[in-house]
All heavy atoms as TSV, in Angstrom:
chain	resi	resn	atom	element	x	y	z
A	1	MET	N	N	11.187	4.518	25.539
A	1	MET	CA	C	9.851	4.101	25.281
A	1	MET	C	C	9.200	5.052	24.284
A	1	MET	O	O	8.577	4.647	23.361
A	1	MET	CB	C	9.066	4.029	26.488
A	1	MET	CG	C	7.619	3.660	26.227
A	1	MET	SD	S	6.805	3.023	27.626
A	1	MET	CE	C	5.137	3.233	27.151
A	2	VAL	N	N	9.343	6.336	24.478
A	2	VAL	CA	C	8.763	7.330	23.607
A	2	VAL	C	C	9.429	7.236	22.206
A	2	VAL	O	O	8.760	7.298	21.206
A	2	VAL	CB	C	8.889	8.758	24.209
A	2	VAL	CG1	C	8.461	9.777	23.197
A	2	VAL	CG2	C	8.104	8.876	25.479
A	3	SER	N	N	10.713	7.066	22.206
A	3	SER	CA	C	11.402	6.911	20.856
A	3	SER	C	C	10.992	5.703	20.167
A	3	SER	O	O	10.868	5.713	18.962
A	3	SER	CB	C	12.924	6.927	21.071
A	3	SER	OG	O	13.339	5.752	21.780
A	4	GLN	N	N	10.698	4.624	20.840
A	4	GLN	CA	C	10.199	3.372	20.197
A	4	GLN	C	C	8.830	3.650	19.638
A	4	GLN	O	O	8.503	3.223	18.496
A	4	GLN	CB	C	10.155	2.203	21.187
A	4	GLN	CG	C	9.698	0.943	20.526
A	4	GLN	CD	C	9.584	-0.219	21.540
A	4	GLN	OE1	O	9.818	0.001	22.724
A	4	GLN	NE2	N	9.272	-1.376	21.057
A	5	LEU	N	N	7.946	4.360	20.359
A	5	LEU	CA	C	6.635	4.668	19.856
A	5	LEU	C	C	6.698	5.585	18.633
A	5	LEU	O	O	5.965	5.345	17.665
A	5	LEU	CB	C	5.799	5.317	20.987
A	5	LEU	CG	C	4.344	5.591	20.692
A	5	LEU	CD1	C	3.555	4.351	20.499
A	5	LEU	CD2	C	3.772	6.417	21.829
A	6	ILE	N	N	7.583	6.529	18.700
A	6	ILE	CA	C	7.732	7.403	17.499
A	6	ILE	C	C	8.287	6.612	16.321
A	6	ILE	O	O	7.775	6.829	15.198
A	6	ILE	CB	C	8.716	8.583	17.840
A	6	ILE	CG1	C	8.045	9.503	18.858
A	6	ILE	CG2	C	9.164	9.297	16.564
A	6	ILE	CD1	C	8.976	10.594	19.363
A	7	ASN	N	N	9.142	5.694	16.560
A	7	ASN	CA	C	9.688	4.855	15.458
A	7	ASN	C	C	8.570	3.997	14.892
A	7	ASN	O	O	8.508	3.776	13.656
A	7	ASN	CB	C	10.892	4.018	15.922
A	7	ASN	CG	C	11.526	3.279	14.885
A	7	ASN	OD1	O	11.479	3.636	13.772
A	7	ASN	ND2	N	12.142	2.114	15.256
A	8	GLU	N	N	7.657	3.405	15.732
A	8	GLU	CA	C	6.577	2.613	15.196
A	8	GLU	C	C	5.626	3.435	14.363
A	8	GLU	O	O	5.192	2.957	13.329
A	8	GLU	CB	C	5.859	1.953	16.381
A	8	GLU	CG	C	6.615	0.856	17.047
A	8	GLU	CD	C	5.966	0.241	18.243
A	8	GLU	OE1	O	4.792	0.575	18.423
A	8	GLU	OE2	O	6.627	-0.492	18.940
A	9	PHE	N	N	5.341	4.610	14.813
A	9	PHE	CA	C	4.411	5.530	14.023
A	9	PHE	C	C	5.107	5.934	12.754
A	9	PHE	O	O	4.401	6.103	11.707
A	9	PHE	CB	C	3.945	6.699	14.819
A	9	PHE	CG	C	2.824	6.387	15.801
A	9	PHE	CD1	C	2.986	6.564	17.167
A	9	PHE	CD2	C	1.635	5.857	15.339
A	9	PHE	CE1	C	1.936	6.252	18.010
A	9	PHE	CE2	C	0.619	5.585	16.231
A	9	PHE	CZ	C	0.796	5.758	17.571
A	10	ASP	N	N	6.391	6.161	12.771
A	10	ASP	CA	C	7.093	6.525	11.566
A	10	ASP	C	C	7.052	5.422	10.562
A	10	ASP	O	O	6.773	5.624	9.386
A	10	ASP	CB	C	8.574	6.906	11.975
A	10	ASP	CG	C	9.366	7.407	10.798
A	10	ASP	OD1	O	8.722	8.185	9.952
A	10	ASP	OD2	O	10.557	7.091	10.680
A	11	THR	N	N	7.239	4.214	11.013
A	11	THR	CA	C	7.203	3.011	10.118
A	11	THR	C	C	5.794	2.846	9.554
A	11	THR	O	O	5.627	2.619	8.361
A	11	THR	CB	C	7.613	1.735	10.873
A	11	THR	OG1	O	8.956	1.952	11.364
A	11	THR	CG2	C	7.577	0.532	9.978
A	12	LEU	N	N	4.784	2.967	10.403
A	12	LEU	CA	C	3.426	2.796	9.970
A	12	LEU	C	C	3.045	3.856	8.962
A	12	LEU	O	O	2.418	3.632	7.926
A	12	LEU	CB	C	2.499	2.883	11.206
A	12	LEU	CG	C	1.054	2.431	10.919
A	12	LEU	CD1	C	0.942	1.053	10.467
A	12	LEU	CD2	C	0.241	2.632	12.173
A	13	GLY	N	N	3.484	5.107	9.217
A	13	GLY	CA	C	3.204	6.185	8.293
A	13	GLY	C	C	3.886	5.985	6.961
A	13	GLY	O	O	3.339	6.304	5.899
A	14	LEU	N	N	5.118	5.439	6.951
A	14	LEU	CA	C	5.808	5.199	5.718
A	14	LEU	C	C	5.007	4.223	4.823
A	14	LEU	O	O	4.824	4.467	3.656
A	14	LEU	CB	C	7.210	4.543	6.024
A	14	LEU	CG	C	7.900	4.034	4.785
A	14	LEU	CD1	C	8.420	5.085	3.869
A	14	LEU	CD2	C	9.082	3.190	5.271
A	15	TYR	N	N	4.554	3.110	5.422
A	15	TYR	CA	C	3.858	2.108	4.620
A	15	TYR	C	C	2.481	2.577	4.209
A	15	TYR	O	O	1.988	2.231	3.187
A	15	TYR	CB	C	3.804	0.748	5.344
A	15	TYR	CG	C	5.213	0.102	5.374
A	15	TYR	CD1	C	5.933	0.011	6.529
A	15	TYR	CD2	C	5.751	-0.356	4.165
A	15	TYR	CE1	C	7.215	-0.607	6.468
A	15	TYR	CE2	C	6.969	-0.955	4.150
A	15	TYR	CZ	C	7.705	-1.075	5.306
A	15	TYR	OH	O	8.981	-1.596	5.285
A	16	PHE	N	N	1.795	3.340	5.089
A	16	PHE	CA	C	0.512	3.840	4.696
A	16	PHE	C	C	0.651	4.910	3.604
A	16	PHE	O	O	-0.178	5.039	2.734
A	16	PHE	CB	C	-0.261	4.468	5.849
A	16	PHE	CG	C	-1.094	3.404	6.552
A	16	PHE	CD1	C	-0.583	2.689	7.652
A	16	PHE	CD2	C	-2.405	3.147	6.166
A	16	PHE	CE1	C	-1.364	1.743	8.332
A	16	PHE	CE2	C	-3.164	2.179	6.823
A	16	PHE	CZ	C	-2.664	1.465	7.817
A	17	GLY	N	N	1.754	5.651	3.643
A	17	GLY	CA	C	2.093	6.620	2.568
A	17	GLY	C	C	2.319	5.921	1.238
A	17	GLY	O	O	1.860	6.378	0.223
A	18	LEU	N	N	3.047	4.813	1.237
A	18	LEU	CA	C	3.240	4.050	0.030
A	18	LEU	C	C	1.977	3.458	-0.434
A	18	LEU	O	O	1.716	3.428	-1.681
A	18	LEU	CB	C	4.323	2.985	0.269
A	18	LEU	CG	C	5.707	3.415	0.525
A	18	LEU	CD1	C	6.613	2.288	0.989
A	18	LEU	CD2	C	6.286	4.112	-0.693
A	19	ALA	N	N	1.105	2.999	0.390
A	19	ALA	CA	C	-0.196	2.507	0.000
A	19	ALA	C	C	-0.990	3.661	-0.620
A	19	ALA	O	O	-1.719	3.428	-1.582
A	19	ALA	CB	C	-0.944	1.902	1.194
A	20	GLY	N	N	-0.907	4.841	-0.127
A	20	GLY	CA	C	-1.633	5.984	-0.630
A	20	GLY	C	C	-1.151	6.356	-2.029
A	20	GLY	O	O	-1.902	6.691	-2.928
A	21	ILE	N	N	0.143	6.195	-2.286
A	21	ILE	CA	C	0.697	6.366	-3.592
A	21	ILE	C	C	0.130	5.454	-4.584
A	21	ILE	O	O	-0.265	5.723	-5.717
A	21	ILE	CB	C	2.234	6.351	-3.574
A	21	ILE	CG1	C	2.840	7.502	-2.868
A	21	ILE	CG2	C	2.794	6.243	-4.998
A	21	ILE	CD1	C	4.277	7.504	-2.577
A	22	PHE	N	N	-0.058	4.148	-4.159
A	22	PHE	CA	C	-0.625	3.135	-5.034
A	22	PHE	C	C	-2.120	3.504	-5.291
A	22	PHE	O	O	-2.547	3.294	-6.432
A	22	PHE	CB	C	-0.577	1.740	-4.346
A	22	PHE	CG	C	0.519	0.912	-4.803
A	22	PHE	CD1	C	1.795	1.124	-4.358
A	22	PHE	CD2	C	0.317	-0.098	-5.701
A	22	PHE	CE1	C	2.882	0.345	-4.775
A	22	PHE	CE2	C	1.357	-0.891	-6.129
A	22	PHE	CZ	C	2.651	-0.676	-5.715
A	23	ILE	N	N	-2.803	4.066	-4.348
A	23	ILE	CA	C	-4.208	4.490	-4.592
A	23	ILE	C	C	-4.277	5.619	-5.631
A	23	ILE	O	O	-5.058	5.557	-6.538
A	23	ILE	CB	C	-4.821	4.913	-3.307
A	23	ILE	CG1	C	-5.065	3.703	-2.379
A	23	ILE	CG2	C	-6.173	5.629	-3.559
A	23	ILE	CD1	C	-5.524	4.077	-0.970
A	24	PHE	N	N	-3.327	6.587	-5.556
A	24	PHE	CA	C	-3.366	7.654	-6.545
A	24	PHE	C	C	-2.943	7.176	-7.895
A	24	PHE	O	O	-3.462	7.654	-8.912
A	24	PHE	CB	C	-2.348	8.826	-6.082
A	24	PHE	CG	C	-2.940	9.588	-4.963
A	24	PHE	CD1	C	-2.202	9.845	-3.845
A	24	PHE	CD2	C	-4.216	10.146	-4.988
A	24	PHE	CE1	C	-2.711	10.591	-2.810
A	24	PHE	CE2	C	-4.705	10.859	-3.969
A	24	PHE	CZ	C	-3.931	11.080	-2.830
A	25	ILE	N	N	-2.043	6.253	-7.965
A	25	ILE	CA	C	-1.633	5.656	-9.271
A	25	ILE	C	C	-2.876	4.953	-9.822
A	25	ILE	O	O	-3.149	4.958	-11.022
A	25	ILE	CB	C	-0.435	4.677	-9.082
A	25	ILE	CG1	C	0.849	5.424	-8.814
A	25	ILE	CG2	C	-0.255	3.801	-10.321
A	25	ILE	CD1	C	2.022	4.620	-8.395
A	26	GLY	N	N	-3.582	4.194	-8.975
A	26	GLY	CA	C	-4.795	3.489	-9.433
A	26	GLY	C	C	-5.816	4.446	-9.999
A	26	GLY	O	O	-6.487	4.139	-10.982
A	27	MET	N	N	-5.954	5.574	-9.338
A	27	MET	CA	C	-6.966	6.582	-9.813
A	27	MET	C	C	-6.571	7.105	-11.207
A	27	MET	O	O	-7.418	7.288	-12.091
A	27	MET	CB	C	-7.123	7.655	-8.799
A	27	MET	CG	C	-7.878	7.224	-7.555
A	27	MET	SD	S	-8.008	8.407	-6.170
A	27	MET	CE	C	-7.712	9.977	-6.792
A	28	ALA	N	N	-5.269	7.344	-11.363
A	28	ALA	CA	C	-4.780	7.821	-12.686
A	28	ALA	C	C	-4.903	6.799	-13.726
A	28	ALA	O	O	-5.357	7.010	-14.884
A	28	ALA	CB	C	-3.329	8.237	-12.555
A	29	ILE	N	N	-4.595	5.524	-13.425
A	29	ILE	CA	C	-4.730	4.415	-14.331
A	29	ILE	C	C	-6.157	4.141	-14.763
A	29	ILE	O	O	-6.436	3.835	-15.877
A	29	ILE	CB	C	-3.980	3.115	-13.885
A	29	ILE	CG1	C	-2.497	3.427	-13.870
A	29	ILE	CG2	C	-4.319	1.949	-14.650
A	29	ILE	CD1	C	-1.680	2.298	-13.285
A	30	LYS	N	N	-7.099	4.375	-13.780
A	30	LYS	CA	C	-8.506	4.153	-14.079
A	30	LYS	C	C	-8.950	5.022	-15.204
A	30	LYS	O	O	-9.672	4.504	-16.113
A	30	LYS	CB	C	-9.326	4.407	-12.828
A	30	LYS	CG	C	-10.807	4.269	-13.020
A	30	LYS	CD	C	-11.567	4.653	-11.837
A	30	LYS	CE	C	-11.681	6.179	-11.871
A	30	LYS	NZ	N	-12.680	6.786	-11.005
A	31	ASP	N	N	-8.509	6.260	-15.222
A	31	ASP	CA	C	-8.927	7.124	-16.332
A	31	ASP	C	C	-8.366	6.726	-17.662
A	31	ASP	O	O	-9.091	6.739	-18.688
A	31	ASP	CB	C	-8.509	8.587	-15.976
A	31	ASP	CG	C	-9.232	9.176	-14.791
A	31	ASP	OD1	O	-10.334	8.732	-14.491
A	31	ASP	OD2	O	-8.613	10.119	-14.194
A	32	VAL	N	N	-7.176	6.222	-17.644
A	32	VAL	CA	C	-6.531	5.838	-18.847
A	32	VAL	C	C	-7.206	4.516	-19.360
A	32	VAL	O	O	-7.473	4.392	-20.593
A	32	VAL	CB	C	-4.989	5.538	-18.636
A	32	VAL	CG1	C	-4.348	4.844	-19.898
A	32	VAL	CG2	C	-4.290	6.848	-18.301
A	33	LEU	N	N	-7.516	3.605	-18.487
A	33	LEU	CA	C	-8.119	2.344	-18.865
A	33	LEU	C	C	-9.508	2.562	-19.427
A	33	LEU	O	O	-9.920	1.884	-20.398
A	33	LEU	CB	C	-8.201	1.347	-17.724
A	33	LEU	CG	C	-6.866	0.745	-17.227
A	33	LEU	CD1	C	-7.097	-0.113	-16.040
A	33	LEU	CD2	C	-6.151	0.023	-18.346
A	34	LYS	N	N	-10.256	3.546	-18.898
A	34	LYS	CA	C	-11.632	3.743	-19.391
A	34	LYS	C	C	-11.635	4.500	-20.720
A	34	LYS	O	O	-12.602	4.408	-21.442
A	34	LYS	CB	C	-12.405	4.493	-18.317
A	34	LYS	CG	C	-12.776	3.662	-17.140
A	34	LYS	CD	C	-13.803	4.232	-16.291
A	34	LYS	CE	C	-14.149	3.294	-15.182
A	34	LYS	NZ	N	-15.509	3.344	-14.760
A	35	SER	N	N	-10.626	5.278	-20.996
A	35	SER	CA	C	-10.627	6.072	-22.216
A	35	SER	C	C	-10.037	5.327	-23.376
A	35	SER	O	O	-10.371	5.661	-24.566
A	35	SER	CB	C	-9.795	7.348	-22.010
A	35	SER	OG	O	-8.445	7.071	-21.812
A	36	GLY	N	N	-9.254	4.271	-23.180
A	36	GLY	CA	C	-8.620	3.550	-24.312
A	36	GLY	C	C	-9.323	2.229	-24.596
A	36	GLY	O	O	-10.303	1.902	-24.015
A	37	ASN	N	N	-8.718	1.542	-25.548
A	37	ASN	CA	C	-9.202	0.242	-25.935
A	37	ASN	C	C	-8.378	-0.818	-25.251
A	37	ASN	O	O	-7.612	-1.518	-25.888
A	37	ASN	CB	C	-9.118	0.074	-27.524
A	37	ASN	CG	C	-10.271	0.695	-28.204
A	37	ASN	OD1	O	-11.287	0.889	-27.633
A	37	ASN	ND2	N	-10.094	1.057	-29.437
A	38	VAL	N	N	-8.528	-0.895	-23.989
A	38	VAL	CA	C	-7.821	-1.946	-23.227
A	38	VAL	C	C	-8.735	-3.106	-22.936
A	38	VAL	O	O	-9.864	-2.894	-22.533
A	38	VAL	CB	C	-7.337	-1.273	-21.885
A	38	VAL	CG1	C	-6.557	-2.348	-21.069
A	38	VAL	CG2	C	-6.441	-0.096	-22.114
A	39	PRO	N	N	-8.256	-4.332	-23.238
A	39	PRO	CA	C	-9.157	-5.481	-22.986
A	39	PRO	C	C	-9.509	-5.686	-21.592
A	39	PRO	O	O	-8.722	-5.217	-20.662
A	39	PRO	CB	C	-8.309	-6.711	-23.475
A	39	PRO	CG	C	-7.187	-6.086	-24.297
A	39	PRO	CD	C	-7.037	-4.749	-23.859
A	40	LYS	N	N	-10.646	-6.235	-21.225
A	40	LYS	CA	C	-11.083	-6.432	-19.835
A	40	LYS	C	C	-10.042	-7.264	-19.074
A	40	LYS	O	O	-9.791	-6.956	-17.887
A	40	LYS	CB	C	-12.414	-7.129	-19.792
A	40	LYS	CG	C	-13.579	-6.263	-20.172
A	40	LYS	CD	C	-13.823	-5.332	-19.015
A	40	LYS	CE	C	-15.033	-4.526	-19.329
A	40	LYS	NZ	N	-15.236	-3.373	-18.358
A	41	PHE	N	N	-9.461	-8.250	-19.719
A	41	PHE	CA	C	-8.473	-9.055	-18.993
A	41	PHE	C	C	-7.259	-8.247	-18.533
A	41	PHE	O	O	-6.822	-8.361	-17.422
A	41	PHE	CB	C	-7.972	-10.240	-19.878
A	41	PHE	CG	C	-7.027	-11.171	-19.215
A	41	PHE	CD1	C	-7.445	-12.010	-18.229
A	41	PHE	CD2	C	-5.713	-11.187	-19.593
A	41	PHE	CE1	C	-6.579	-12.852	-17.612
A	41	PHE	CE2	C	-4.808	-12.044	-18.954
A	41	PHE	CZ	C	-5.238	-12.848	-17.958
A	42	GLY	N	N	-6.817	-7.356	-19.399
A	42	GLY	CA	C	-5.734	-6.413	-19.036
A	42	GLY	C	C	-6.113	-5.505	-17.889
A	42	GLY	O	O	-5.285	-5.200	-16.990
A	43	GLN	N	N	-7.355	-5.003	-17.864
A	43	GLN	CA	C	-7.810	-4.175	-16.824
A	43	GLN	C	C	-7.859	-4.934	-15.428
A	43	GLN	O	O	-7.428	-4.386	-14.423
A	43	GLN	CB	C	-9.219	-3.638	-17.091
A	43	GLN	CG	C	-9.270	-2.634	-18.251
A	43	GLN	CD	C	-10.667	-2.193	-18.507
A	43	GLN	OE1	O	-11.629	-2.475	-17.829
A	43	GLN	NE2	N	-10.864	-1.457	-19.624
A	44	TYR	N	N	-8.262	-6.164	-15.461
A	44	TYR	CA	C	-8.303	-6.937	-14.271
A	44	TYR	C	C	-6.921	-7.197	-13.753
A	44	TYR	O	O	-6.714	-7.199	-12.521
A	44	TYR	CB	C	-9.062	-8.310	-14.533
A	44	TYR	CG	C	-10.507	-8.110	-14.865
A	44	TYR	CD1	C	-11.079	-9.018	-15.780
A	44	TYR	CD2	C	-11.239	-7.171	-14.237
A	44	TYR	CE1	C	-12.429	-8.858	-16.076
A	44	TYR	CE2	C	-12.624	-7.041	-14.581
A	44	TYR	CZ	C	-13.187	-7.877	-15.453
A	44	TYR	OH	O	-14.478	-7.778	-15.770
A	45	ILE	N	N	-5.944	-7.392	-14.627
A	45	ILE	CA	C	-4.583	-7.622	-14.171
A	45	ILE	C	C	-4.062	-6.369	-13.529
A	45	ILE	O	O	-3.404	-6.403	-12.466
A	45	ILE	CB	C	-3.700	-8.124	-15.317
A	45	ILE	CG1	C	-4.029	-9.504	-15.760
A	45	ILE	CG2	C	-2.206	-8.004	-14.977
A	45	ILE	CD1	C	-3.258	-10.010	-16.994
A	46	VAL	N	N	-4.259	-5.205	-14.161
A	46	VAL	CA	C	-3.761	-3.954	-13.527
A	46	VAL	C	C	-4.415	-3.739	-12.192
A	46	VAL	O	O	-3.714	-3.359	-11.226
A	46	VAL	CB	C	-4.107	-2.805	-14.508
A	46	VAL	CG1	C	-3.864	-1.458	-13.814
A	46	VAL	CG2	C	-3.262	-2.905	-15.763
A	47	TRP	N	N	-5.763	-3.952	-12.061
A	47	TRP	CA	C	-6.363	-3.701	-10.805
A	47	TRP	C	C	-5.885	-4.695	-9.700
A	47	TRP	O	O	-5.722	-4.335	-8.545
A	47	TRP	CB	C	-7.904	-3.774	-10.918
A	47	TRP	CG	C	-8.490	-2.580	-11.608
A	47	TRP	CD1	C	-9.168	-2.562	-12.759
A	47	TRP	CD2	C	-8.392	-1.225	-11.195
A	47	TRP	NE1	N	-9.474	-1.303	-13.098
A	47	TRP	CE2	C	-8.995	-0.461	-12.157
A	47	TRP	CE3	C	-7.769	-0.596	-10.092
A	47	TRP	CZ2	C	-9.086	0.977	-12.030
A	47	TRP	CZ3	C	-7.839	0.749	-10.016
A	47	TRP	CH2	C	-8.461	1.531	-11.003
A	48	ALA	N	N	-5.622	-5.939	-10.120
A	48	ALA	CA	C	-5.107	-6.955	-9.192
A	48	ALA	C	C	-3.734	-6.535	-8.635
A	48	ALA	O	O	-3.490	-6.626	-7.444
A	48	ALA	CB	C	-5.071	-8.307	-9.795
A	49	VAL	N	N	-2.867	-6.101	-9.502
A	49	VAL	CA	C	-1.527	-5.686	-9.099
A	49	VAL	C	C	-1.600	-4.456	-8.191
A	49	VAL	O	O	-0.887	-4.433	-7.121
A	49	VAL	CB	C	-0.624	-5.383	-10.364
A	49	VAL	CG1	C	0.602	-4.717	-9.961
A	49	VAL	CG2	C	-0.359	-6.604	-11.172
A	50	LEU	N	N	-2.432	-3.479	-8.526
A	50	LEU	CA	C	-2.546	-2.337	-7.667
A	50	LEU	C	C	-3.171	-2.643	-6.313
A	50	LEU	O	O	-2.653	-2.181	-5.275
A	50	LEU	CB	C	-3.386	-1.222	-8.333
A	50	LEU	CG	C	-2.730	-0.523	-9.514
A	50	LEU	CD1	C	-3.693	0.344	-10.182
A	50	LEU	CD2	C	-1.523	0.293	-8.981
A	51	PHE	N	N	-4.133	-3.515	-6.282
A	51	PHE	CA	C	-4.801	-3.922	-4.991
A	51	PHE	C	C	-3.810	-4.717	-4.143
A	51	PHE	O	O	-3.646	-4.431	-2.949
A	51	PHE	CB	C	-6.010	-4.743	-5.301
A	51	PHE	CG	C	-6.586	-5.335	-4.024
A	51	PHE	CD1	C	-7.336	-4.534	-3.138
A	51	PHE	CD2	C	-6.453	-6.680	-3.691
A	51	PHE	CE1	C	-7.858	-5.004	-1.999
A	51	PHE	CE2	C	-6.932	-7.210	-2.497
A	51	PHE	CZ	C	-7.671	-6.411	-1.683
A	52	LEU	N	N	-3.046	-5.629	-4.763
A	52	LEU	CA	C	-2.116	-6.406	-3.993
A	52	LEU	C	C	-0.939	-5.554	-3.483
A	52	LEU	O	O	-0.492	-5.685	-2.319
A	52	LEU	CB	C	-1.572	-7.580	-4.832
A	52	LEU	CG	C	-2.582	-8.673	-5.130
A	52	LEU	CD1	C	-1.944	-9.670	-6.077
A	52	LEU	CD2	C	-3.048	-9.373	-3.880
A	53	GLY	N	N	-0.485	-4.558	-4.286
A	53	GLY	CA	C	0.514	-3.648	-3.798
A	53	GLY	C	C	0.096	-2.807	-2.668
A	53	GLY	O	O	0.791	-2.713	-1.693
A	54	CYS	N	N	-1.147	-2.273	-2.778
A	54	CYS	CA	C	-1.645	-1.414	-1.698
A	54	CYS	C	C	-1.885	-2.164	-0.386
A	54	CYS	O	O	-1.429	-1.793	0.702
A	54	CYS	CB	C	-2.959	-0.797	-2.194
A	54	CYS	SG	S	-3.669	0.359	-1.053
A	55	SER	N	N	-2.479	-3.339	-0.547
A	55	SER	CA	C	-2.769	-4.111	0.719
A	55	SER	C	C	-1.548	-4.673	1.235
A	55	SER	O	O	-1.381	-4.881	2.421
A	55	SER	CB	C	-3.796	-5.209	0.352
A	55	SER	OG	O	-3.314	-6.114	-0.599
A	56	GLY	N	N	-0.497	-4.994	0.379
A	56	GLY	CA	C	0.796	-5.477	0.855
A	56	GLY	C	C	1.484	-4.438	1.670
A	56	GLY	O	O	2.084	-4.768	2.729
A	57	PHE	N	N	1.516	-3.207	1.259
A	57	PHE	CA	C	2.152	-2.151	2.069
A	57	PHE	C	C	1.458	-1.924	3.404
A	57	PHE	O	O	2.095	-1.724	4.392
A	57	PHE	CB	C	2.193	-0.865	1.255
A	57	PHE	CG	C	3.264	-0.763	0.237
A	57	PHE	CD1	C	3.068	-0.417	-1.047
A	57	PHE	CD2	C	4.600	-1.087	0.574
A	57	PHE	CE1	C	4.048	-0.345	-2.022
A	57	PHE	CE2	C	5.618	-1.031	-0.337
A	57	PHE	CZ	C	5.353	-0.616	-1.648
A	58	ILE	N	N	0.141	-1.950	3.392
A	58	ILE	CA	C	-0.598	-1.756	4.656
A	58	ILE	C	C	-0.337	-2.944	5.583
A	58	ILE	O	O	-0.038	-2.726	6.810
A	58	ILE	CB	C	-2.088	-1.623	4.428
A	58	ILE	CG1	C	-2.355	-0.329	3.676
A	58	ILE	CG2	C	-2.919	-1.719	5.640
A	58	ILE	CD1	C	-3.832	-0.115	3.184
A	59	ALA	N	N	-0.365	-4.124	5.090
A	59	ALA	CA	C	-0.100	-5.285	5.891
A	59	ALA	C	C	1.275	-5.277	6.431
A	59	ALA	O	O	1.594	-5.602	7.564
A	59	ALA	CB	C	-0.365	-6.578	5.085
A	60	LYS	N	N	2.283	-4.962	5.594
A	60	LYS	CA	C	3.655	-4.909	6.021
A	60	LYS	C	C	3.830	-3.880	7.110
A	60	LYS	O	O	4.557	-4.114	8.130
A	60	LYS	CB	C	4.537	-4.513	4.840
A	60	LYS	CG	C	6.021	-4.219	5.167
A	60	LYS	CD	C	6.785	-5.396	5.605
A	60	LYS	CE	C	8.275	-4.979	5.761
A	60	LYS	NZ	N	8.923	-5.642	6.792
A	61	GLY	N	N	3.215	-2.716	7.014
A	61	GLY	CA	C	3.364	-1.697	8.057
A	61	GLY	C	C	2.734	-2.155	9.356
A	61	GLY	O	O	3.324	-1.982	10.432
A	62	LEU	N	N	1.565	-2.753	9.348
A	62	LEU	CA	C	0.880	-3.234	10.539
A	62	LEU	C	C	1.679	-4.363	11.204
A	62	LEU	O	O	1.851	-4.368	12.420
A	62	LEU	CB	C	-0.536	-3.659	10.231
A	62	LEU	CG	C	-1.499	-2.548	9.840
A	62	LEU	CD1	C	-2.879	-3.144	9.415
A	62	LEU	CD2	C	-1.639	-1.566	11.008
A	63	ILE	N	N	2.127	-5.302	10.394
A	63	ILE	CA	C	2.902	-6.432	10.903
A	63	ILE	C	C	4.156	-5.923	11.605
A	63	ILE	O	O	4.544	-6.294	12.681
A	63	ILE	CB	C	3.196	-7.447	9.833
A	63	ILE	CG1	C	1.929	-8.180	9.452
A	63	ILE	CG2	C	4.282	-8.468	10.264
A	63	ILE	CD1	C	2.001	-9.049	8.248
A	64	GLN	N	N	4.857	-5.024	10.888
A	64	GLN	CA	C	6.141	-4.496	11.465
A	64	GLN	C	C	5.832	-3.754	12.802
A	64	GLN	O	O	6.622	-3.898	13.720
A	64	GLN	CB	C	6.823	-3.643	10.502
A	64	GLN	CG	C	8.209	-3.235	10.946
A	64	GLN	CD	C	9.080	-2.697	9.814
A	64	GLN	OE1	O	8.708	-2.739	8.687
A	64	GLN	NE2	N	10.228	-2.148	10.194
A	65	VAL	N	N	4.774	-2.971	12.847
A	65	VAL	CA	C	4.554	-2.245	14.095
A	65	VAL	C	C	4.166	-3.199	15.213
A	65	VAL	O	O	4.701	-3.060	16.328
A	65	VAL	CB	C	3.343	-1.238	13.872
A	65	VAL	CG1	C	2.775	-0.735	15.196
A	65	VAL	CG2	C	3.860	-0.052	13.050
A	66	PHE	N	N	3.385	-4.188	14.957
A	66	PHE	CA	C	3.061	-5.114	16.011
A	66	PHE	C	C	4.240	-6.032	16.380
A	66	PHE	O	O	4.413	-6.379	17.530
A	66	PHE	CB	C	1.850	-6.064	15.618
A	66	PHE	CG	C	0.543	-5.244	15.600
A	66	PHE	CD1	C	-0.238	-5.286	14.461
A	66	PHE	CD2	C	0.131	-4.596	16.628
A	66	PHE	CE1	C	-1.452	-4.579	14.427
A	66	PHE	CE2	C	-1.050	-3.837	16.647
A	66	PHE	CZ	C	-1.819	-3.877	15.573
A	67	TRP	N	N	5.029	-6.343	15.371
A	67	TRP	CA	C	6.271	-7.141	15.578
A	67	TRP	C	C	7.253	-6.330	16.543
A	67	TRP	O	O	7.740	-6.905	17.487
A	67	TRP	CB	C	6.915	-7.401	14.273
A	67	TRP	CG	C	7.980	-8.438	14.259
A	67	TRP	CD1	C	9.322	-8.095	14.378
A	67	TRP	CD2	C	7.920	-9.831	14.218
A	67	TRP	NE1	N	10.110	-9.217	14.322
A	67	TRP	CE2	C	9.244	-10.329	14.246
A	67	TRP	CE3	C	6.893	-10.690	14.093
A	67	TRP	CZ2	C	9.544	-11.660	14.179
A	67	TRP	CZ3	C	7.177	-12.079	13.983
A	67	TRP	CH2	C	8.477	-12.532	14.062
A	68	GLN	N	N	7.446	-5.122	16.221
A	68	GLN	CA	C	8.280	-4.274	17.087
A	68	GLN	C	C	7.713	-3.993	18.431
A	68	GLN	O	O	8.405	-3.960	19.424
A	68	GLN	CB	C	8.651	-2.935	16.362
A	68	GLN	CG	C	9.533	-3.066	15.164
A	68	GLN	CD	C	9.746	-1.711	14.470
A	68	GLN	OE1	O	9.049	-0.761	14.754
A	68	GLN	NE2	N	10.684	-1.671	13.516
A	69	GLY	N	N	6.403	-3.820	18.474
A	69	GLY	CA	C	5.669	-3.626	19.696
A	69	GLY	C	C	5.798	-4.794	20.645
A	69	GLY	O	O	5.826	-4.611	21.868
A	70	ALA	N	N	5.900	-6.002	20.111
A	70	ALA	CA	C	6.077	-7.217	20.935
A	70	ALA	C	C	7.537	-7.367	21.381
A	70	ALA	O	O	7.852	-8.231	22.199
A	70	ALA	CB	C	5.625	-8.418	20.172
A	71	GLY	N	N	8.464	-6.490	20.891
A	71	GLY	CA	C	9.844	-6.560	21.230
A	71	GLY	C	C	10.594	-7.694	20.557
A	71	GLY	O	O	11.693	-8.037	20.912
A	72	VAL	N	N	10.053	-8.191	19.461
A	72	VAL	CA	C	10.682	-9.280	18.744
A	72	VAL	C	C	11.732	-8.743	17.704
A	72	VAL	O	O	12.813	-9.248	17.570
A	72	VAL	CB	C	9.648	-10.214	18.001
A	72	VAL	CG1	C	10.312	-11.283	17.259
A	72	VAL	CG2	C	8.655	-10.693	19.040
A	73	GLY	N	N	11.304	-7.668	16.996
A	73	GLY	CA	C	12.157	-7.194	15.922
A	73	GLY	C	C	12.755	-5.853	16.137
A	73	GLY	O	O	12.481	-5.078	16.954
């Protein structure tokens, strides 16, 4: 039971860590987008991709933890 709990926290930490990497990439890209001549449409696409990637990693981690917690996966 303890090893299963550790495994769930390890999985959750992995996906939250990947989401954090997306946040740091977004902060770096924000500076580049504001300093250059990037069209607004291009900025919206970049932000959408970063948001979907970040939220996707968080959702994947939470779903996997609850899925494993239910004993299904």
